[in-house]
C-alpha positions as a printed Julia matrix, in Angstrom:
477×3 Matrix{Float64}:
  11.89   16.44    6.89
   9.14   18.1     9.73
   8.99   16.6    12.66
   6.59   18.6    15.27
   8.42   17.22   18.12
  10.94   19.86   17.77
   8.74   23.01   17.44
   6.07   24.4    20.31
   3.06   23.67   18.52
   3.6    20.15   18.44
   3.69   20.2    22.28
   0.5    22.28   22.54
  -1.04   19.91   20.12
  -0.42   17.04   22.36
  -1.31   18.51   25.73
  -5.0    18.9    23.92
  -4.67   15.42   23.2
  -3.21   13.47   26.52
  -5.23   11.61   28.22
  -4.73    9.26   31.54
  -3.94    5.9    30.31
  -1.49    4.5    32.28
  -0.1     2.06   29.95
   1.78    2.45   26.61
  -1.61    1.37   25.07
  -2.47    5.17   25.67
  -0.01    6.18   23.18
  -2.84    6.43   20.49
  -4.69    8.61   22.75
  -1.95   11.31   21.69
  -0.43   12.07   25.14
   3.12   12.2    26.1
   2.63   13.57   29.74
   2.07   12.17   33.09
  -0.39    9.17   33.98
  -2.93   11.69   35.71
  -2.59   14.23   32.33
  -1.5    17.08   34.75
   1.91   17.74   33.1
   2.6    17.67   29.46
   6.45   17.41   28.49
   7.89   17.51   25.07
   8.07   13.98   23.72
  12.3    13.95   23.05
  13.6    11.34   19.96
  15.4     8.93   20.39
  14.53    8.41   24.23
  16.82    4.84   24.98
  20.42    4.06   24.0
  20.77    4.29   20.29
  21.71    1.07   18.34
  22.38    1.72   14.99
  22.57   -1.56   14.05
  18.88   -1.36   14.49
  18.2     1.16   11.64
  17.05    0.36    8.69
  16.74    3.29    5.88
  14.8     2.87    3.08
  14.16    5.42    0.04
  12.42    5.87   -3.34
  13.69    8.95   -5.24
  10.93   10.89   -7.3
  10.83    9.76  -11.09
   9.97    6.02   -9.75
   6.56    4.73   -9.98
   4.19    5.27   -6.63
   0.38    3.53   -6.73
  -2.15    5.19   -5.52
  -4.24    2.07   -3.72
  -8.63    2.84   -4.5
 -11.06    1.29   -2.2
 -12.25   -2.1    -3.18
 -12.91   -5.36   -2.55
 -10.25   -8.39   -1.36
  -9.85  -11.96   -2.17
  -9.9   -14.2     1.1
  -7.24  -16.91    1.85
  -8.53  -20.13    2.69
  -5.56  -20.14    4.77
  -6.36  -17.42    7.39
 -10.15  -17.26    6.61
 -11.07  -20.52    6.16
 -14.04  -21.61    4.07
 -18.05  -20.32    3.57
 -18.69  -23.94    5.21
 -15.93  -23.66    8.28
 -15.17  -19.56    8.54
 -12.21  -18.57   10.37
 -11.3   -15.2    11.53
 -14.83  -13.72   11.34
 -17.32  -12.53   13.66
 -16.37  -14.53   16.55
 -12.71  -13.18   17.0
 -14.16   -9.94   16.34
 -16.13   -9.99   19.58
 -13.33  -12.0    21.33
 -11.08   -8.96   20.23
 -13.98   -6.41   21.43
 -14.62   -8.18   24.58
 -10.49   -8.26   25.43
 -10.53   -4.28   24.85
 -13.17   -3.76   27.71
 -10.4    -4.77   29.69
  -7.83   -1.79   28.96
  -7.62    1.28   31.25
 -10.04    3.9    31.01
 -11.08    5.43   28.59
  -9.7     2.49   26.06
 -11.88    0.07   27.63
 -14.54    2.36   25.57
 -13.31    3.59   22.73
 -11.24    0.81   21.5
 -14.57   -1.85   21.35
 -16.08    0.94   19.31
 -13.6     1.59   17.16
 -13.42   -1.88   16.46
 -16.91   -2.01   15.6
 -16.68    0.93   13.16
 -13.76   -0.91   11.56
 -13.46   -4.85   11.92
 -10.9    -5.35    9.5
  -8.25   -4.34   11.8
  -8.76   -8.09   13.57
 -11.26   -9.6    11.52
 -13.28  -10.6     8.32
 -16.77  -10.52    9.64
 -18.79  -13.45    7.98
 -21.52  -10.89    7.03
 -19.38   -8.72    4.75
 -18.45  -11.87    2.85
 -19.51  -13.24   -0.61
 -18.42  -17.13   -2.38
 -16.92  -16.5    -5.71
 -19.21  -17.72   -7.93
 -17.72  -20.43  -10.74
 -15.87  -18.5   -13.6
 -14.51  -16.08  -11.67
 -10.88  -15.4   -11.87
  -9.62  -15.51   -8.31
  -7.36  -18.72   -8.02
  -7.7   -20.69   -4.82
  -9.7   -17.84   -2.93
 -13.63  -19.29   -2.45
 -14.63  -15.77   -0.92
 -14.62  -12.44   -1.02
 -14.35   -9.78    1.45
 -17.33   -7.24   -0.43
 -16.84   -4.19    2.17
 -14.58   -1.2     0.61
 -10.88   -1.75    1.85
  -7.61   -0.37    1.51
  -6.19   -3.85    0.72
  -7.79   -3.99   -3.1
  -6.58   -4.85   -6.21
  -7.32   -1.67   -8.09
  -4.65    1.39   -7.66
  -3.85    3.98  -10.12
   0.11    5.08  -11.12
   0.94    8.47   -9.38
   4.47   10.26   -8.81
   6.14   11.01   -5.56
   9.32   10.54   -2.81
  10.26    9.21    0.32
  12.98    8.36    2.72
  12.51    6.85    6.12
  14.8     6.04    8.81
  12.99    3.42   11.52
  15.05    3.14   14.94
  13.97    0.01   16.65
  15.56    0.59   19.94
  12.77   -1.46   21.99
  12.32   -4.99   21.51
   8.55   -5.02   22.78
   5.53   -2.83   23.62
   5.88   -2.72   27.29
   4.14   -1.0    30.2
   4.45    2.86   31.1
   3.25    6.26   30.13
   1.48    7.06   27.37
   3.78    7.48   24.64
   6.93    6.47   26.61
   8.77    4.79   24.03
  12.48    5.03   22.74
  11.74    3.6    18.91
  12.21    6.55   16.73
  11.04    7.31   13.23
  12.46    9.79   10.4
  10.79   10.61    7.03
   8.89   12.64    4.62
   7.15   11.7     1.94
   5.53   13.8    -1.04
   3.36   12.12   -3.35
   0.03   12.9    -5.63
  -2.87   10.97   -5.65
  -4.33   10.13   -9.34
  -6.35   13.74   -9.47
  -2.7    15.51   -9.52
  -3.74   16.83   -5.34
  -0.25   17.32   -3.97
   0.14   15.29   -0.34
   2.85   15.59    2.32
   2.9    13.52    5.65
   4.04   15.0     8.66
   4.82   12.24   11.42
   4.81   13.6    15.11
   5.45   10.78   17.24
   5.69    6.96   17.61
   2.86    5.24   18.69
   2.28    1.35   20.31
  -1.36    0.7    19.57
  -3.66   -0.1    21.52
  -5.71   -3.42   19.32
  -5.57   -6.33   21.3
  -3.61   -9.17   20.01
  -1.05   -6.46   18.15
   2.82   -6.53   19.15
   4.5    -3.99   17.29
   7.79   -3.8    19.33
   7.78   -0.25   20.68
   5.94    1.21   17.84
   8.89    0.48   15.34
   9.99   -3.1    14.74
  12.52   -4.75   12.59
  13.5    -8.11   10.68
  10.0    -9.54   11.35
   6.45  -10.94   10.58
   3.41   -8.64   10.39
  -0.56   -9.59    9.21
  -2.19  -12.3     8.11
  -1.92  -15.42   11.03
   0.43  -12.84   13.52
  -2.39  -11.15   15.24
  -0.53   -7.54   14.89
  -2.05   -5.71   11.86
  -4.89   -6.67    9.86
  -5.42  -10.4     8.24
  -6.4    -8.91    5.05
  -3.08   -8.46    4.46
  -0.99  -11.55    4.04
   1.95  -12.67    6.25
   4.87  -10.73    5.46
   8.61  -10.43    6.0
   8.76   -7.17    7.58
  12.53   -5.22    7.0
  11.15   -2.54    9.14
   7.93   -1.06   10.35
   6.55    1.85   12.11
   3.29    3.46   13.88
   2.58    6.99   14.28
   0.27    9.66   14.28
   0.62   13.35   12.63
  -0.89   15.57    9.94
  -1.67   14.86    6.29
  -0.95   18.16    4.16
  -2.55   18.48    0.37
  -1.78   21.07   -1.83
   0.72   22.86    0.79
  -2.27   23.15    3.8
  -3.02   21.25    6.44
  -6.11   18.85    5.71
  -6.2    17.3     9.2
  -6.75   20.62   11.36
  -9.17   18.47   13.19
  -6.32   16.28   15.14
  -3.82   13.88   14.19
  -4.55   10.36   12.14
  -2.62    7.54   12.21
   0.02    7.01    9.93
   1.55    3.68    9.48
   4.83    2.76    7.52
   6.07   -0.8     6.21
   9.09   -2.11    3.99
   7.99   -6.02    3.55
   8.22   -8.54    0.69
   6.79   -7.64   -2.42
   3.18   -8.4    -2.28
   1.38   -7.12   -5.75
   1.66   -9.48   -8.56
   2.79   -8.62  -12.05
  -1.28   -7.24  -12.39
  -1.0    -5.57   -8.73
  -3.12   -7.89   -7.49
  -2.51   -8.65   -3.57
  -1.08  -12.3    -2.91
  -2.91  -14.63   -0.93
  -0.89  -16.21    1.96
  -0.71  -19.36   -0.07
   0.72  -17.31   -3.06
   3.73  -16.04   -0.99
   6.86  -15.21   -1.06
   6.5   -13.8    -4.73
   9.84  -14.38   -6.83
  11.25  -11.37   -8.66
   9.51  -12.22  -11.99
   6.28  -12.82  -10.31
   6.24   -8.9    -9.13
   5.39   -5.65  -10.62
   8.71   -4.05  -10.34
  10.7    -7.09  -10.64
  12.08   -6.36   -6.4
  11.66   -8.69   -3.61
  10.63   -6.02   -1.15
   8.36   -2.41   -2.03
   7.01    0.29    1.06
   3.92    1.08    1.79
   2.78    4.03    3.55
  -0.68    4.34    4.89
  -2.62    6.94    6.66
  -5.8     5.38    8.68
  -8.89    6.98    9.58
  -8.55    6.82   13.21
  -8.19   10.23   14.59
  -6.89   10.57   18.86
  -9.15   12.26   21.57
  -8.69   12.91   24.74
 -11.28   10.07   25.36
  -9.1     7.53   22.85
  -9.07    7.16   19.57
 -11.98    7.07   17.12
 -12.89    6.39   13.67
 -13.04    9.48   11.57
 -11.78    9.65    7.79
  -9.07   11.25    6.25
  -9.53   14.28    4.76
  -8.53   13.53    1.33
  -9.17   15.62   -1.59
  -9.35   12.12   -3.72
 -12.79   12.54   -5.06
 -14.33    8.68   -5.89
 -16.9     7.66   -8.68
 -19.78    7.98   -6.03
 -19.04   11.66   -5.08
 -17.5    10.97   -1.84
 -13.88   11.46   -0.8
 -11.48    8.48   -0.4
 -11.39    8.49    3.62
  -7.92    6.82    3.62
  -4.6     7.26    1.76
  -2.43    4.27    1.0
   0.59    4.69   -1.17
   2.9     2.16   -2.41
   6.58    2.74   -3.46
   7.47   -0.27   -5.94
  10.9     0.63   -6.81
  12.58    1.65   -3.55
  15.8     1.3    -2.17
  17.38   -0.34    1.24
  20.29    1.75    1.86
  20.92    0.95    5.41
  20.15   -2.11    7.72
  21.11   -5.68    7.37
  18.78   -6.42    4.78
  20.53   -4.53    1.7
  21.87   -7.45    0.28
  18.97  -10.05    0.28
  17.84  -11.59   -2.38
  14.71  -14.12   -3.06
  15.73  -17.8    -1.83
  16.82  -19.26   -5.1
  16.94  -16.73   -7.28
  20.18  -16.7    -9.47
  23.21  -13.97   -9.14
  22.13  -11.6   -11.66
  18.91  -12.82  -12.61
  16.42   -9.63  -13.01
  13.18  -11.95  -13.89
  12.62   -9.77  -16.98
  11.46  -11.21  -20.64
  12.73   -9.95  -23.84
  11.83  -10.84  -26.79
  13.49   -8.94  -29.92
  11.51   -8.99  -33.33
  12.62   -7.13  -36.95
  10.8    -4.57  -38.64
   7.51   -3.06  -37.36
   4.47   -1.45  -38.57
   4.22    0.42  -35.07
   6.76    1.36  -32.26
   5.71    1.75  -28.91
   7.13    2.87  -25.22
   5.67    1.09  -22.29
   5.4     3.59  -18.92
   2.98    3.06  -16.67
   1.78    7.02  -17.13
   1.15    5.97  -20.93
   2.01    4.47  -23.91
   4.39    6.42  -25.94
   4.57    6.43  -29.76
   7.89    5.7   -31.3
   6.99    5.01  -34.69
   5.85    5.84  -37.58
   5.67    9.1   -37.75
   2.13    9.35  -37.39
   2.41    8.17  -33.72
   5.56    9.53  -32.88
   6.0    11.61  -29.98
   1.83   11.22  -28.83
   0.88    9.13  -25.86
  -1.51    6.39  -26.31
  -1.82    7.33  -29.98
  -4.51    5.78  -32.08
  -3.81    2.95  -33.99
  -5.14    2.84  -37.44
  -5.61   -0.57  -38.84
  -7.47   -2.44  -41.77
  -9.46   -5.15  -41.35
  -7.51   -8.27  -42.53
  -4.07   -6.76  -42.56
  -1.53   -8.36  -40.11
   0.45   -6.29  -37.73
   3.57   -6.52  -36.21
   4.04   -3.94  -33.12
   7.15   -3.68  -30.89
   6.92   -2.07  -27.72
  10.2    -1.4   -25.37
   9.61   -1.39  -21.63
  10.38    1.92  -20.45
  10.36    2.0   -16.5
  11.28   -1.54  -15.35
   7.64   -2.12  -14.16
   5.6    -5.18  -15.33
   3.38   -4.65  -18.57
   1.92   -6.49  -21.25
   0.14   -5.63  -24.65
  -3.63   -6.84  -25.01
  -6.37   -5.78  -27.58
 -10.27   -6.24  -26.29
 -13.57   -5.55  -28.15
 -16.11   -2.96  -27.88
 -17.29   -5.03  -24.95
 -14.15   -5.46  -22.75
 -13.39   -8.74  -23.89
  -9.89   -9.84  -24.34
  -8.82  -10.49  -28.25
  -5.37  -11.35  -27.37
  -2.9   -10.95  -24.95
   0.72  -11.04  -24.54
   3.07  -12.29  -21.52
   4.09   -9.94  -18.99
   7.87   -8.06  -19.19
   9.09   -6.16  -16.51
  12.97   -5.74  -17.46
  14.1    -2.18  -18.53
  15.04   -2.04  -22.0
  13.5    -5.38  -23.1
  11.38   -5.88  -26.37
   8.25   -7.79  -27.15
   7.23   -7.67  -30.4
   3.56   -8.55  -31.62
   2.21  -10.17  -34.49
  -1.7   -10.36  -35.14
  -5.02   -9.75  -37.82
  -6.76   -6.86  -37.69
 -10.37   -7.52  -37.34
 -13.33   -5.46  -37.52
 -14.12   -5.95  -33.47
 -11.21   -4.56  -32.16
 -11.61   -1.49  -30.24
  -8.75   -0.97  -27.51
  -5.4    -1.7   -26.84
  -4.24   -1.64  -23.17
  -1.76   -2.85  -20.55
  -3.68   -5.06  -18.28
  -1.39   -4.0   -15.19
  -2.38   -0.63  -15.99
  -5.46   -0.33  -17.95
  -6.03    3.08  -16.96
  -3.31    5.02  -17.99
  -2.22    2.94  -20.69
  -5.06    2.5   -23.01
  -5.82    3.56  -26.5
  -8.04    3.25  -29.53
  -7.45    1.17  -32.38
  -9.85    2.49  -35.36
 -10.06    0.06  -37.91
 -10.66    0.93  -41.74
 -11.75   -0.71  -44.95
């Protein structure tokens, strides 16, 4: 684990970022010195009296699934954002927060209003970026969607990685003081890849208390509370969620071994929360929370988010600045943020280790198991690909083509090999589903699918992981 608080480089770097704010709102500016900026000292870890009962440690070892979230639209919760006729948390709230920010100490009184104009989803969903959901669209109770690309989309690809974090919650509230003057601590390491195979490592420097009007972060690290949705802390585009641990800080991003953020730190936000992704990896609305284990992607009640926001601290306050990732999008631009999600995490320390979803019977896994007899095809379902098991023509192949004859009935048995939610679907050349099974999320469970081949069949795939788990269907006479 790399922590710049223990290096001379970290002190020198922070001296460049020091600013003149006299409250903890200035922490995001990056300084940790005196209020007048004349002296910069190292920010010591654990500035307050340690209380181990408030430490929460979470980890996910390598070999389990990490999801890289791509920019995309977001369904809007009527409970949070109202309806097209009676909108809530739109432009009015954004303007109100901007006016509040103008009352912050210099230089934040100019920096934060500009930041909110550049990144409205931090506090609101302006009406001009909303679009009604047409009849026939599959959106459940949502009536509108937010059309600007956000990090709260339903689009994600499976990658790999590991992390371990300890949230050190020492301070119960955001308190006045010098910039960075908080006794809350974070100790973490996180390594993961993007869908293109680039390797990332996050280097956390120090905890901050974000200067966003309405935010209350409990000193920069929060444990056992509620965030997002209608709470006022965190973007309302994310559902209101119970949070085991959350941290706000700044630091560097390394890509393929090189520091990618030489122009300045970016804001790093980690949180371990109730699971908000359903079995198809859609982000739930507030009305759909909480999700039961058998409704989630990995059959778990919690997961961890690692976010690097396009916000860079400067001597004049935080500014919008895209994260220099190496992930190229279809439009030729690079992705301007990082949102990695660990769906098979483990809470190894803290008062929540034995917490279960209310009403879940002891030992209940939420998985579905079906069995069948002899099969024409046998596959193993993993988020990275379908793995051929039998017959010999497909054994050992990833996403093997299935050679079928029109009018013939086939039996296919597949086994869940990684404990994530999967199903088996077949579509035609126009992308229309011809069949789709129920989801299975228990590792080792099997599902038997019987179907009659037809000439319109073109591809088989998993509806949760359509990019990585898809193979061709070849129809013969």
